[in-house]
mmCIF file of the N, C-alpha and C atoms, coordinates in Angstrom:
data_MODEL
# 
_entry.id   MODEL 
# 
loop_
_atom_site.group_PDB 
_atom_site.id 
_atom_site.type_symbol 
_atom_site.label_atom_id 
_atom_site.label_alt_id 
_atom_site.label_comp_id 
_atom_site.label_asym_id 
_atom_site.label_entity_id 
_atom_site.label_seq_id 
_atom_site.pdbx_PDB_ins_code 
_atom_site.Cartn_x 
_atom_site.Cartn_y 
_atom_site.Cartn_z 
_atom_site.occupancy 
_atom_site.B_iso_or_equiv 
_atom_site.pdbx_formal_charge 
_atom_site.auth_seq_id 
_atom_site.auth_comp_id 
_atom_site.auth_asym_id 
_atom_site.auth_atom_id 
_atom_site.pdbx_PDB_model_num 
ATOM 1   N N  . MET A 1 1  ? 86.680  149.851 117.213 1.00 0.00 ? 1  MET A N  1 
ATOM 2   C CA . MET A 1 1  ? 87.273  148.844 118.079 1.00 0.00 ? 1  MET A CA 1 
ATOM 3   C C  . MET A 1 1  ? 88.399  149.524 118.865 1.00 0.00 ? 1  MET A C  1 
ATOM 4   N N  . SER A 1 2  ? 88.380  149.334 120.176 1.00 0.00 ? 2  SER A N  1 
ATOM 5   C CA . SER A 1 2  ? 89.409  149.957 121.015 1.00 0.00 ? 2  SER A CA 1 
ATOM 6   C C  . SER A 1 2  ? 90.698  149.166 120.933 1.00 0.00 ? 2  SER A C  1 
ATOM 7   N N  . SER A 1 3  ? 91.761  149.776 121.419 1.00 0.00 ? 3  SER A N  1 
ATOM 8   C CA . SER A 1 3  ? 93.062  149.101 121.366 1.00 0.00 ? 3  SER A CA 1 
ATOM 9   C C  . SER A 1 3  ? 93.072  147.839 122.214 1.00 0.00 ? 3  SER A C  1 
ATOM 10  N N  . SER A 1 4  ? 92.359  147.851 123.317 1.00 0.00 ? 4  SER A N  1 
ATOM 11  C CA . SER A 1 4  ? 92.300  146.645 124.147 1.00 0.00 ? 4  SER A CA 1 
ATOM 12  C C  . SER A 1 4  ? 91.501  145.544 123.451 1.00 0.00 ? 4  SER A C  1 
ATOM 13  N N  . GLN A 1 5  ? 90.473  145.926 122.737 1.00 0.00 ? 5  GLN A N  1 
ATOM 14  C CA . GLN A 1 5  ? 89.702  144.939 121.985 1.00 0.00 ? 5  GLN A CA 1 
ATOM 15  C C  . GLN A 1 5  ? 90.524  144.379 120.828 1.00 0.00 ? 5  GLN A C  1 
ATOM 16  N N  . ALA A 1 6  ? 91.293  145.246 120.170 1.00 0.00 ? 6  ALA A N  1 
ATOM 17  C CA . ALA A 1 6  ? 92.154  144.815 119.067 1.00 0.00 ? 6  ALA A CA 1 
ATOM 18  C C  . ALA A 1 6  ? 93.233  143.870 119.580 1.00 0.00 ? 6  ALA A C  1 
ATOM 19  N N  . ALA A 1 7  ? 93.793  144.170 120.727 1.00 0.00 ? 7  ALA A N  1 
ATOM 20  C CA . ALA A 1 7  ? 94.818  143.314 121.325 1.00 0.00 ? 7  ALA A CA 1 
ATOM 21  C C  . ALA A 1 7  ? 94.220  141.956 121.701 1.00 0.00 ? 7  ALA A C  1 
ATOM 22  N N  . ALA A 1 8  ? 93.028  141.982 122.254 1.00 0.00 ? 8  ALA A N  1 
ATOM 23  C CA . ALA A 1 8  ? 92.356  140.732 122.638 1.00 0.00 ? 8  ALA A CA 1 
ATOM 24  C C  . ALA A 1 8  ? 92.043  139.907 121.398 1.00 0.00 ? 8  ALA A C  1 
ATOM 25  N N  . GLN A 1 9  ? 91.610  140.577 120.319 1.00 0.00 ? 9  GLN A N  1 
ATOM 26  C CA . GLN A 1 9  ? 91.313  139.875 119.062 1.00 0.00 ? 9  GLN A CA 1 
ATOM 27  C C  . GLN A 1 9  ? 92.587  139.270 118.477 1.00 0.00 ? 9  GLN A C  1 
ATOM 28  N N  . ALA A 1 10 ? 93.688  140.023 118.507 1.00 0.00 ? 10 ALA A N  1 
ATOM 29  C CA . ALA A 1 10 ? 94.962  139.523 117.983 1.00 0.00 ? 10 ALA A CA 1 
ATOM 30  C C  . ALA A 1 10 ? 95.433  138.324 118.792 1.00 0.00 ? 10 ALA A C  1 
ATOM 31  N N  . GLU A 1 11 ? 95.263  138.400 120.103 1.00 0.00 ? 11 GLU A N  1 
ATOM 32  C CA . GLU A 1 11 ? 95.646  137.284 120.972 1.00 0.00 ? 11 GLU A CA 1 
ATOM 33  C C  . GLU A 1 11 ? 94.776  136.069 120.681 1.00 0.00 ? 11 GLU A C  1 
ATOM 34  N N  . SER A 1 12 ? 93.499  136.313 120.475 1.00 0.00 ? 12 SER A N  1 
ATOM 35  C CA . SER A 1 12 ? 92.584  135.232 120.148 1.00 0.00 ? 12 SER A CA 1 
ATOM 36  C C  . SER A 1 12 ? 92.960  134.578 118.817 1.00 0.00 ? 12 SER A C  1 
ATOM 37  N N  . ASP A 1 13 ? 93.349  135.391 117.851 1.00 0.00 ? 13 ASP A N  1 
ATOM 38  C CA . ASP A 1 13 ? 93.786  134.852 116.558 1.00 0.00 ? 13 ASP A CA 1 
ATOM 39  C C  . ASP A 1 13 ? 95.059  134.025 116.709 1.00 0.00 ? 13 ASP A C  1 
ATOM 40  N N  . ASP A 1 14 ? 95.987  134.501 117.561 1.00 0.00 ? 14 ASP A N  1 
ATOM 41  C CA . ASP A 1 14 ? 97.226  133.758 117.805 1.00 0.00 ? 14 ASP A CA 1 
ATOM 42  C C  . ASP A 1 14 ? 96.928  132.402 118.448 1.00 0.00 ? 14 ASP A C  1 
ATOM 43  N N  . VAL A 1 15 ? 96.002  132.399 119.401 1.00 0.00 ? 15 VAL A N  1 
ATOM 44  C CA . VAL A 1 15 ? 95.618  131.146 120.074 1.00 0.00 ? 15 VAL A CA 1 
ATOM 45  C C  . VAL A 1 15 ? 94.999  130.188 119.066 1.00 0.00 ? 15 VAL A C  1 
ATOM 46  N N  . LYS A 1 16 ? 94.154  130.724 118.194 1.00 0.00 ? 16 LYS A N  1 
ATOM 47  C CA . LYS A 1 16 ? 93.538  129.881 117.165 1.00 0.00 ? 16 LYS A CA 1 
ATOM 48  C C  . LYS A 1 16 ? 94.594  129.285 116.247 1.00 0.00 ? 16 LYS A C  1 
ATOM 49  N N  . GLN A 1 17 ? 95.561  130.094 115.847 1.00 0.00 ? 17 GLN A N  1 
ATOM 50  C CA . GLN A 1 17 ? 96.633  129.600 114.971 1.00 0.00 ? 17 GLN A CA 1 
ATOM 51  C C  . GLN A 1 17 ? 97.449  128.520 115.670 1.00 0.00 ? 17 GLN A C  1 
ATOM 52  N N  . GLN A 1 18 ? 97.736  128.757 116.956 1.00 0.00 ? 18 GLN A N  1 
ATOM 53  C CA . GLN A 1 18 ? 98.499  127.762 117.712 1.00 0.00 ? 18 GLN A CA 1 
ATOM 54  C C  . GLN A 1 18 ? 97.719  126.464 117.849 1.00 0.00 ? 18 GLN A C  1 
ATOM 55  N N  . ARG A 1 19 ? 96.436  126.571 118.081 1.00 0.00 ? 19 ARG A N  1 
ATOM 56  C CA . ARG A 1 19 ? 95.608  125.361 118.185 1.00 0.00 ? 19 ARG A CA 1 
ATOM 57  C C  . ARG A 1 19 ? 95.551  124.619 116.858 1.00 0.00 ? 19 ARG A C  1 
ATOM 58  N N  . GLU A 1 20 ? 95.393  125.377 115.770 1.00 0.00 ? 20 GLU A N  1 
ATOM 59  C CA . GLU A 1 20 ? 95.375  124.742 114.447 1.00 0.00 ? 20 GLU A CA 1 
ATOM 60  C C  . GLU A 1 20 ? 96.703  124.063 114.148 1.00 0.00 ? 20 GLU A C  1 
ATOM 61  N N  . LEU A 1 21 ? 97.812  124.725 114.501 1.00 0.00 ? 21 LEU A N  1 
ATOM 62  C CA . LEU A 1 21 ? 99.129  124.133 114.282 1.00 0.00 ? 21 LEU A CA 1 
ATOM 63  C C  . LEU A 1 21 ? 99.299  122.871 115.134 1.00 0.00 ? 21 LEU A C  1 
ATOM 64  N N  . ALA A 1 22 ? 98.870  122.959 116.393 1.00 0.00 ? 22 ALA A N  1 
ATOM 65  C CA . ALA A 1 22 ? 98.959  121.789 117.273 1.00 0.00 ? 22 ALA A CA 1 
ATOM 66  C C  . ALA A 1 22 ? 98.089  120.658 116.736 1.00 0.00 ? 22 ALA A C  1 
ATOM 67  N N  . HIS A 1 23 ? 96.911  120.987 116.250 1.00 0.00 ? 23 HIS A N  1 
ATOM 68  C CA . HIS A 1 23 ? 96.016  119.969 115.684 1.00 0.00 ? 23 HIS A CA 1 
ATOM 69  C C  . HIS A 1 23 ? 96.657  119.329 114.456 1.00 0.00 ? 23 HIS A C  1 
ATOM 70  N N  . ASP A 1 24 ? 97.216  120.153 113.573 1.00 0.00 ? 24 ASP A N  1 
ATOM 71  C CA . ASP A 1 24 ? 97.877  119.613 112.375 1.00 0.00 ? 24 ASP A CA 1 
ATOM 72  C C  . ASP A 1 24 ? 99.050  118.715 112.747 1.00 0.00 ? 24 ASP A C  1 
ATOM 73  N N  . ASN A 1 25 ? 99.834  119.141 113.752 1.00 0.00 ? 25 ASN A N  1 
ATOM 74  C CA . ASN A 1 25 ? 100.965 118.327 114.205 1.00 0.00 ? 25 ASN A CA 1 
ATOM 75  C C  . ASN A 1 25 ? 100.480 116.992 114.769 1.00 0.00 ? 25 ASN A C  1 
ATOM 76  N N  . LEU A 1 26 ? 99.408  117.060 115.561 1.00 0.00 ? 26 LEU A N  1 
ATOM 77  C CA . LEU A 1 26 ? 98.852  115.841 116.147 1.00 0.00 ? 26 LEU A CA 1 
ATOM 78  C C  . LEU A 1 26 ? 98.345  114.899 115.055 1.00 0.00 ? 26 LEU A C  1 
ATOM 79  N N  . MET A 1 27 ? 97.649  115.439 114.066 1.00 0.00 ? 27 MET A N  1 
ATOM 80  C CA . MET A 1 27 ? 97.144  114.612 112.971 1.00 0.00 ? 27 MET A CA 1 
ATOM 81  C C  . MET A 1 27 ? 98.308  113.977 112.197 1.00 0.00 ? 27 MET A C  1 
ATOM 82  N N  . GLY A 1 28 ? 99.382  114.738 112.013 1.00 0.00 ? 28 GLY A N  1 
ATOM 83  C CA . GLY A 1 28 ? 100.559 114.196 111.342 1.00 0.00 ? 28 GLY A CA 1 
ATOM 84  C C  . GLY A 1 28 ? 101.167 113.046 112.134 1.00 0.00 ? 28 GLY A C  1 
ATOM 85  N N  . LEU A 1 29 ? 101.274 113.233 113.444 1.00 0.00 ? 29 LEU A N  1 
ATOM 86  C CA . LEU A 1 29 ? 101.827 112.182 114.301 1.00 0.00 ? 29 LEU A CA 1 
ATOM 87  C C  . LEU A 1 29 ? 100.940 110.940 114.307 1.00 0.00 ? 29 LEU A C  1 
ATOM 88  N N  . LEU A 1 30 ? 99.630  111.158 114.370 1.00 0.00 ? 30 LEU A N  1 
ATOM 89  C CA . LEU A 1 30 ? 98.716  110.011 114.348 1.00 0.00 ? 30 LEU A CA 1 
ATOM 90  C C  . LEU A 1 30 ? 98.829  109.250 113.030 1.00 0.00 ? 30 LEU A C  1 
ATOM 91  N N  . GLY A 1 31 ? 99.024  109.979 111.941 1.00 0.00 ? 31 GLY A N  1 
ATOM 92  C CA . GLY A 1 31 ? 99.229  109.327 110.645 1.00 0.00 ? 31 GLY A CA 1 
ATOM 93  C C  . GLY A 1 31 ? 100.501 108.492 110.655 1.00 0.00 ? 31 GLY A C  1 
ATOM 94  N N  . GLN A 1 32 ? 101.563 109.040 111.256 1.00 0.00 ? 32 GLN A N  1 
ATOM 95  C CA . GLN A 1 32 ? 102.824 108.301 111.341 1.00 0.00 ? 32 GLN A CA 1 
ATOM 96  C C  . GLN A 1 32 ? 102.667 107.059 112.207 1.00 0.00 ? 32 GLN A C  1 
ATOM 97  N N  . VAL A 1 33 ? 101.928 107.178 113.304 1.00 0.00 ? 33 VAL A N  1 
ATOM 98  C CA . VAL A 1 33 ? 101.687 106.024 114.184 1.00 0.00 ? 33 VAL A CA 1 
ATOM 99  C C  . VAL A 1 33 ? 100.939 104.942 113.419 1.00 0.00 ? 33 VAL A C  1 
ATOM 100 N N  . ASP A 1 34 ? 99.933  105.342 112.649 1.00 0.00 ? 34 ASP A N  1 
ATOM 101 C CA . ASP A 1 34 ? 99.185  104.368 111.853 1.00 0.00 ? 34 ASP A CA 1 
ATOM 102 C C  . ASP A 1 34 ? 100.096 103.675 110.842 1.00 0.00 ? 34 ASP A C  1 
ATOM 103 N N  . ASP A 1 35 ? 100.994 104.442 110.217 1.00 0.00 ? 35 ASP A N  1 
ATOM 104 C CA . ASP A 1 35 ? 101.934 103.857 109.250 1.00 0.00 ? 35 ASP A CA 1 
ATOM 105 C C  . ASP A 1 35 ? 102.845 102.838 109.924 1.00 0.00 ? 35 ASP A C  1 
ATOM 106 N N  . VAL A 1 36 ? 103.334 103.188 111.112 1.00 0.00 ? 36 VAL A N  1 
ATOM 107 C CA . VAL A 1 36 ? 104.223 102.281 111.849 1.00 0.00 ? 36 VAL A CA 1 
ATOM 108 C C  . VAL A 1 36 ? 103.476 101.016 112.253 1.00 0.00 ? 36 VAL A C  1 
ATOM 109 N N  . LYS A 1 37 ? 102.232 101.181 112.732 1.00 0.00 ? 37 LYS A N  1 
ATOM 110 C CA . LYS A 1 37 ? 101.437 100.004 113.114 1.00 0.00 ? 37 LYS A CA 1 
ATOM 111 C C  . LYS A 1 37 ? 101.216 99.089  111.917 1.00 0.00 ? 37 LYS A C  1 
ATOM 112 N N  . GLU A 1 38 ? 100.907 99.675  110.768 1.00 0.00 ? 38 GLU A N  1 
ATOM 113 C CA . GLU A 1 38 ? 100.678 98.883  109.561 1.00 0.00 ? 38 GLU A CA 1 
ATOM 114 C C  . GLU A 1 38 ? 101.946 98.119  109.171 1.00 0.00 ? 38 GLU A C  1 
ATOM 115 N N  . LYS A 1 39 ? 103.083 98.791  109.253 1.00 0.00 ? 39 LYS A N  1 
ATOM 116 C CA . LYS A 1 39 ? 104.358 98.145  108.903 1.00 0.00 ? 39 LYS A CA 1 
ATOM 117 C C  . LYS A 1 39 ? 104.672 97.021  109.893 1.00 0.00 ? 39 LYS A C  1 
ATOM 118 N N  . MET A 1 40 ? 104.376 97.234  111.170 1.00 0.00 ? 40 MET A N  1 
ATOM 119 C CA . MET A 1 40 ? 104.617 96.191  112.170 1.00 0.00 ? 40 MET A CA 1 
ATOM 120 C C  . MET A 1 40 ? 103.757 94.960  111.902 1.00 0.00 ? 40 MET A C  1 
ATOM 121 N N  . VAL A 1 41 ? 102.505 95.175  111.536 1.00 0.00 ? 41 VAL A N  1 
ATOM 122 C CA . VAL A 1 41 ? 101.623 94.045  111.231 1.00 0.00 ? 41 VAL A CA 1 
ATOM 123 C C  . VAL A 1 41 ? 102.170 93.281  110.026 1.00 0.00 ? 41 VAL A C  1 
ATOM 124 N N  . GLU A 1 42 ? 102.611 94.005  108.995 1.00 0.00 ? 42 GLU A N  1 
ATOM 125 C CA . GLU A 1 42 ? 103.196 93.353  107.819 1.00 0.00 ? 42 GLU A CA 1 
ATOM 126 C C  . GLU A 1 42 ? 104.426 92.542  108.213 1.00 0.00 ? 42 GLU A C  1 
ATOM 127 N N  . ASN A 1 43 ? 105.287 93.119  109.048 1.00 0.00 ? 43 ASN A N  1 
ATOM 128 C CA . ASN A 1 43 ? 106.505 92.420  109.473 1.00 0.00 ? 43 ASN A CA 1 
ATOM 129 C C  . ASN A 1 43 ? 106.180 91.177  110.289 1.00 0.00 ? 43 ASN A C  1 
ATOM 130 N N  . MET A 1 44 ? 105.161 91.259  111.144 1.00 0.00 ? 44 MET A N  1 
ATOM 131 C CA . MET A 1 44 ? 104.782 90.091  111.938 1.00 0.00 ? 44 MET A CA 1 
ATOM 132 C C  . MET A 1 44 ? 104.241 88.985  111.039 1.00 0.00 ? 44 MET A C  1 
ATOM 133 N N  . GLU A 1 45 ? 103.479 89.355  110.010 1.00 0.00 ? 45 GLU A N  1 
ATOM 134 C CA . GLU A 1 45 ? 102.961 88.360  109.071 1.00 0.00 ? 45 GLU A CA 1 
ATOM 135 C C  . GLU A 1 45 ? 104.115 87.697  108.314 1.00 0.00 ? 45 GLU A C  1 
ATOM 136 N N  . LYS A 1 46 ? 105.085 88.506  107.899 1.00 0.00 ? 46 LYS A N  1 
ATOM 137 C CA . LYS A 1 46 ? 106.245 87.953  107.193 1.00 0.00 ? 46 LYS A CA 1 
ATOM 138 C C  . LYS A 1 46 ? 107.047 87.018  108.106 1.00 0.00 ? 46 LYS A C  1 
ATOM 139 N N  . MET A 1 47 ? 107.179 87.398  109.381 1.00 0.00 ? 47 MET A N  1 
ATOM 140 C CA . MET A 1 47 ? 107.907 86.541  110.322 1.00 0.00 ? 47 MET A CA 1 
ATOM 141 C C  . MET A 1 47 ? 107.184 85.210  110.500 1.00 0.00 ? 47 MET A C  1 
ATOM 142 N N  . ALA A 1 48 ? 105.863 85.245  110.565 1.00 0.00 ? 48 ALA A N  1 
ATOM 143 C CA . ALA A 1 48 ? 105.094 84.005  110.716 1.00 0.00 ? 48 ALA A CA 1 
ATOM 144 C C  . ALA A 1 48 ? 105.279 83.117  109.490 1.00 0.00 ? 48 ALA A C  1 
ATOM 145 N N  . GLU A 1 49 ? 105.250 83.721  108.297 1.00 0.00 ? 49 GLU A N  1 
ATOM 146 C CA . GLU A 1 49 ? 105.454 82.951  107.070 1.00 0.00 ? 49 GLU A CA 1 
ATOM 147 C C  . GLU A 1 49 ? 106.849 82.335  107.048 1.00 0.00 ? 49 GLU A C  1 
ATOM 148 N N  . ARG A 1 50 ? 107.861 83.109  107.457 1.00 0.00 ? 50 ARG A N  1 
ATOM 149 C CA . ARG A 1 50 ? 109.224 82.578  107.503 1.00 0.00 ? 50 ARG A CA 1 
ATOM 150 C C  . ARG A 1 50 ? 109.336 81.415  108.480 1.00 0.00 ? 50 ARG A C  1 
ATOM 151 N N  . GLY A 1 51 ? 108.649 81.566  109.620 1.00 0.00 ? 51 GLY A N  1 
ATOM 152 C CA . GLY A 1 51 ? 108.662 80.491  110.615 1.00 0.00 ? 51 GLY A CA 1 
ATOM 153 C C  . GLY A 1 51 ? 108.068 79.212  110.053 1.00 0.00 ? 51 GLY A C  1 
ATOM 154 N N  . GLU A 1 52 ? 106.979 79.357  109.301 1.00 0.00 ? 52 GLU A N  1 
ATOM 155 C CA . GLU A 1 52 ? 106.351 78.189  108.679 1.00 0.00 ? 52 GLU A CA 1 
ATOM 156 C C  . GLU A 1 52 ? 107.292 77.550  107.661 1.00 0.00 ? 52 GLU A C  1 
ATOM 157 N N  . LYS A 1 53 ? 107.949 78.383  106.855 1.00 0.00 ? 53 LYS A N  1 
ATOM 158 C CA . LYS A 1 53 ? 108.877 77.851  105.850 1.00 0.00 ? 53 LYS A CA 1 
ATOM 159 C C  . LYS A 1 53 ? 110.061 77.158  106.518 1.00 0.00 ? 53 LYS A C  1 
ATOM 160 N N  . LEU A 1 54 ? 110.563 77.750  107.591 1.00 0.00 ? 54 LEU A N  1 
ATOM 161 C CA . LEU A 1 54 ? 111.669 77.119  108.307 1.00 0.00 ? 54 LEU A CA 1 
ATOM 162 C C  . LEU A 1 54 ? 111.246 75.776  108.895 1.00 0.00 ? 54 LEU A C  1 
ATOM 163 N N  . GLN A 1 55 ? 110.023 75.692  109.409 1.00 0.00 ? 55 GLN A N  1 
ATOM 164 C CA . GLN A 1 55 ? 109.536 74.426  109.952 1.00 0.00 ? 55 GLN A CA 1 
ATOM 165 C C  . GLN A 1 55 ? 109.432 73.374  108.854 1.00 0.00 ? 55 GLN A C  1 
ATOM 166 N N  . GLU A 1 56 ? 108.952 73.794  107.679 1.00 0.00 ? 56 GLU A N  1 
ATOM 167 C CA . GLU A 1 56 ? 108.875 72.865  106.546 1.00 0.00 ? 56 GLU A CA 1 
ATOM 168 C C  . GLU A 1 56 ? 110.272 72.363  106.166 1.00 0.00 ? 56 GLU A C  1 
ATOM 169 N N  . LEU A 1 57 ? 111.239 73.259  106.129 1.00 0.00 ? 57 LEU A N  1 
ATOM 170 C CA . LEU A 1 57 ? 112.613 72.859  105.809 1.00 0.00 ? 57 LEU A CA 1 
ATOM 171 C C  . LEU A 1 57 ? 113.153 71.889  106.862 1.00 0.00 ? 57 LEU A C  1 
ATOM 172 N N  . GLN A 1 58 ? 112.856 72.174  108.128 1.00 0.00 ? 58 GLN A N  1 
ATOM 173 C CA . GLN A 1 58 ? 113.306 71.278  109.198 1.00 0.00 ? 58 GLN A CA 1 
ATOM 174 C C  . GLN A 1 58 ? 112.663 69.905  109.051 1.00 0.00 ? 58 GLN A C  1 
ATOM 175 N N  . ASP A 1 59 ? 111.382 69.856  108.718 1.00 0.00 ? 59 ASP A N  1 
ATOM 176 C CA . ASP A 1 59 ? 110.688 68.583  108.528 1.00 0.00 ? 59 ASP A CA 1 
ATOM 177 C C  . ASP A 1 59 ? 111.299 67.802  107.365 1.00 0.00 ? 59 ASP A C  1 
ATOM 178 N N  . HIS A 1 60 ? 111.584 68.501  106.263 1.00 0.00 ? 60 HIS A N  1 
ATOM 179 C CA . HIS A 1 60 ? 112.209 67.825  105.110 1.00 0.00 ? 60 HIS A CA 1 
ATOM 180 C C  . HIS A 1 60 ? 113.605 67.316  105.468 1.00 0.00 ? 60 HIS A C  1 
ATOM 181 N N  . SER A 1 61 ? 114.336 68.119  106.204 1.00 0.00 ? 61 SER A N  1 
ATOM 182 C CA . SER A 1 61 ? 115.676 67.718  106.623 1.00 0.00 ? 61 SER A CA 1 
ATOM 183 C C  . SER A 1 61 ? 115.626 66.476  107.509 1.00 0.00 ? 61 SER A C  1 
ATOM 184 N N  . ASP A 1 62 ? 114.689 66.466  108.451 1.00 0.00 ? 62 ASP A N  1 
ATOM 185 C CA . ASP A 1 62 ? 114.540 65.300  109.332 1.00 0.00 ? 62 ASP A CA 1 
ATOM 186 C C  . ASP A 1 62 ? 114.176 64.051  108.526 1.00 0.00 ? 62 ASP A C  1 
ATOM 187 N N  . ALA A 1 63 ? 113.287 64.214  107.562 1.00 0.00 ? 63 ALA A N  1 
ATOM 188 C CA . ALA A 1 63 ? 112.876 63.080  106.732 1.00 0.00 ? 63 ALA A CA 1 
ATOM 189 C C  . ALA A 1 63 ? 114.055 62.566  105.911 1.00 0.00 ? 63 ALA A C  1 
ATOM 190 N N  . MET A 1 64 ? 114.847 63.464  105.353 1.00 0.00 ? 64 MET A N  1 
ATOM 191 C CA . MET A 1 64 ? 116.004 63.049  104.560 1.00 0.00 ? 64 MET A CA 1 
ATOM 192 C C  . MET A 1 64 ? 117.039 62.336  105.429 1.00 0.00 ? 64 MET A C  1 
ATOM 193 N N  . THR A 1 65 ? 117.238 62.838  106.645 1.00 0.00 ? 65 THR A N  1 
ATOM 194 C CA . THR A 1 65 ? 118.184 62.195  107.567 1.00 0.00 ? 65 THR A CA 1 
ATOM 195 C C  . THR A 1 65 ? 117.702 60.784  107.906 1.00 0.00 ? 65 THR A C  1 
ATOM 196 N N  . HIS A 1 66 ? 116.423 60.649  108.181 1.00 0.00 ? 66 HIS A N  1 
ATOM 197 C CA . HIS A 1 66 ? 115.851 59.344  108.497 1.00 0.00 ? 66 HIS A CA 1 
ATOM 198 C C  . HIS A 1 66 ? 116.002 58.384  107.300 1.00 0.00 ? 66 HIS A C  1 
ATOM 199 N N  . ASN A 1 67 ? 115.666 58.885  106.095 1.00 0.00 ? 67 ASN A N  1 
ATOM 200 C CA . ASN A 1 67 ? 115.783 58.042  104.890 1.00 0.00 ? 67 ASN A CA 1 
ATOM 201 C C  . ASN A 1 67 ? 117.222 57.647  104.614 1.00 0.00 ? 67 ASN A C  1 
ATOM 202 N N  . ALA A 1 68 ? 118.155 58.562  104.848 1.00 0.00 ? 68 ALA A N  1 
ATOM 203 C CA . ALA A 1 68 ? 119.574 58.250  104.632 1.00 0.00 ? 68 ALA A CA 1 
ATOM 204 C C  . ALA A 1 68 ? 120.039 57.167  105.608 1.00 0.00 ? 68 ALA A C  1 
ATOM 205 N N  . ALA A 1 69 ? 119.592 57.266  106.847 1.00 0.00 ? 69 ALA A N  1 
ATOM 206 C CA . ALA A 1 69 ? 119.973 56.258  107.837 1.00 0.00 ? 69 ALA A CA 1 
ATOM 207 C C  . ALA A 1 69 ? 119.388 54.898  107.469 1.00 0.00 ? 69 ALA A C  1 
ATOM 208 N N  . GLN A 1 70 ? 118.145 54.875  107.005 1.00 0.00 ? 70 GLN A N  1 
ATOM 209 C CA . GLN A 1 70 ? 117.532 53.618  106.574 1.00 0.00 ? 70 GLN A CA 1 
ATOM 210 C C  . GLN A 1 70 ? 118.286 53.022  105.390 1.00 0.00 ? 70 GLN A C  1 
ATOM 211 N N  . LEU A 1 71 ? 118.665 53.867  104.441 1.00 0.00 ? 71 LEU A N  1 
ATOM 212 C CA . LEU A 1 71 ? 119.402 53.392  103.270 1.00 0.00 ? 71 LEU A CA 1 
ATOM 213 C C  . LEU A 1 71 ? 120.755 52.843  103.681 1.00 0.00 ? 71 LEU A C  1 
ATOM 214 N N  . ALA A 1 72 ? 121.436 53.540  104.582 1.00 0.00 ? 72 ALA A N  1 
ATOM 215 C CA . ALA A 1 72 ? 122.741 53.069  105.052 1.00 0.00 ? 72 ALA A CA 1 
ATOM 216 C C  . ALA A 1 72 ? 122.612 51.711  105.732 1.00 0.00 ? 72 ALA A C  1 
ATOM 217 N N  . ASN A 1 73 ? 121.574 51.544  106.551 1.00 0.00 ? 73 ASN A N  1 
ATOM 218 C CA . ASN A 1 73 ? 121.359 50.256  107.221 1.00 0.00 ? 73 ASN A CA 1 
ATOM 219 C C  . ASN A 1 73 ? 121.038 49.160  106.209 1.00 0.00 ? 73 ASN A C  1 
ATOM 220 N N  . LYS A 1 74 ? 120.246 49.490  105.208 1.00 0.00 ? 74 LYS A N  1 
ATOM 221 C CA . LYS A 1 74 ? 119.883 48.509  104.181 1.00 0.00 ? 74 LYS A CA 1 
ATOM 222 C C  . LYS A 1 74 ? 121.118 48.075  103.389 1.00 0.00 ? 74 LYS A C  1 
ATOM 223 N N  . ILE A 1 75 ? 121.957 49.036  103.025 1.00 0.00 ? 75 ILE A N  1 
ATOM 224 C CA . ILE A 1 75 ? 123.177 48.715  102.278 1.00 0.00 ? 75 ILE A CA 1 
ATOM 225 C C  . ILE A 1 75 ? 124.116 47.896  103.146 1.00 0.00 ? 75 ILE A C  1 
ATOM 226 N N  . ALA A 1 76 ? 124.248 48.278  104.413 1.00 0.00 ? 76 ALA A N  1 
ATOM 227 C CA . ALA A 1 76 ? 125.127 47.553  105.328 1.00 0.00 ? 76 ALA A CA 1 
ATOM 228 C C  . ALA A 1 76 ? 124.661 46.116  105.495 1.00 0.00 ? 76 ALA A C  1 
ATOM 229 N N  . ALA A 1 77 ? 123.364 45.909  105.518 1.00 0.00 ? 77 ALA A N  1 
ATOM 230 C CA . ALA A 1 77 ? 122.831 44.554  105.682 1.00 0.00 ? 77 ALA A CA 1 
ATOM 231 C C  . ALA A 1 77 ? 123.085 43.698  104.454 1.00 0.00 ? 77 ALA A C  1 
ATOM 232 N N  . GLN A 1 78 ? 123.215 44.340  103.284 1.00 0.00 ? 78 GLN A N  1 
ATOM 233 C CA . GLN A 1 78 ? 123.419 43.586  102.042 1.00 0.00 ? 78 GLN A CA 1 
ATOM 234 C C  . GLN A 1 78 ? 124.894 43.288  101.774 1.00 0.00 ? 78 GLN A C  1 
ATOM 235 N N  . LEU A 1 79 ? 125.789 43.962  102.464 1.00 0.00 ? 79 LEU A N  1 
ATOM 236 C CA . LEU A 1 79 ? 127.226 43.732  102.235 1.00 0.00 ? 79 LEU A CA 1 
ATOM 237 C C  . LEU A 1 79 ? 127.617 42.384  102.843 1.00 0.00 ? 79 LEU A C  1 
ATOM 238 N N  . PRO A 1 80 ? 128.539 41.704  102.177 1.00 0.00 ? 80 PRO A N  1 
ATOM 239 C CA . PRO A 1 80 ? 129.044 40.469  102.789 1.00 0.00 ? 80 PRO A CA 1 
ATOM 240 C C  . PRO A 1 80 ? 129.701 40.791  104.133 1.00 0.00 ? 80 PRO A C  1 
ATOM 241 N N  . LYS A 1 81 ? 129.723 39.833  105.008 1.00 0.00 ? 81 LYS A N  1 
ATOM 242 C CA . LYS A 1 81 ? 130.225 40.048  106.371 1.00 0.00 ? 81 LYS A CA 1 
ATOM 243 C C  . LYS A 1 81 ? 131.662 40.544  106.384 1.00 0.00 ? 81 LYS A C  1 
ATOM 244 N N  . ASP A 1 82 ? 132.498 40.110  105.458 1.00 0.00 ? 82 ASP A N  1 
ATOM 245 C CA . ASP A 1 82 ? 133.894 40.519  105.497 1.00 0.00 ? 82 ASP A CA 1 
ATOM 246 C C  . ASP A 1 82 ? 134.120 41.939  104.968 1.00 0.00 ? 82 ASP A C  1 
ATOM 247 N N  . GLU A 1 83 ? 133.151 42.546  104.311 1.00 0.00 ? 83 GLU A N  1 
ATOM 248 C CA . GLU A 1 83 ? 133.279 43.920  103.815 1.00 0.00 ? 83 GLU A CA 1 
ATOM 249 C C  . GLU A 1 83 ? 132.760 44.941  104.813 1.00 0.00 ? 83 GLU A C  1 
ATOM 250 N N  . LYS A 1 84 ? 132.115 44.485  105.857 1.00 0.00 ? 84 LYS A N  1 
ATOM 251 C CA . LYS A 1 84 ? 131.540 45.408  106.850 1.00 0.00 ? 84 LYS A CA 1 
ATOM 252 C C  . LYS A 1 84 ? 132.583 45.996  107.730 1.00 0.00 ? 84 LYS A C  1 
# 
């Protein structure tokens, strides 16, 4: 093998190593992107569940407020006129 052939082979090996390194880096980044996407989906699901729970709490609160107002009106109606 001549020196020019050896140099070309060494350069070819360097290019192969660089491509393999770039490929490994790309695969690592794609794995990280997949992890981030998965975490985002989990967070969105948790946010939706929290929203549902908050709506349930709001509904219960509204019902309690309505019931309290009805009770207050009922008690007020039962009080003698001079105690109102």
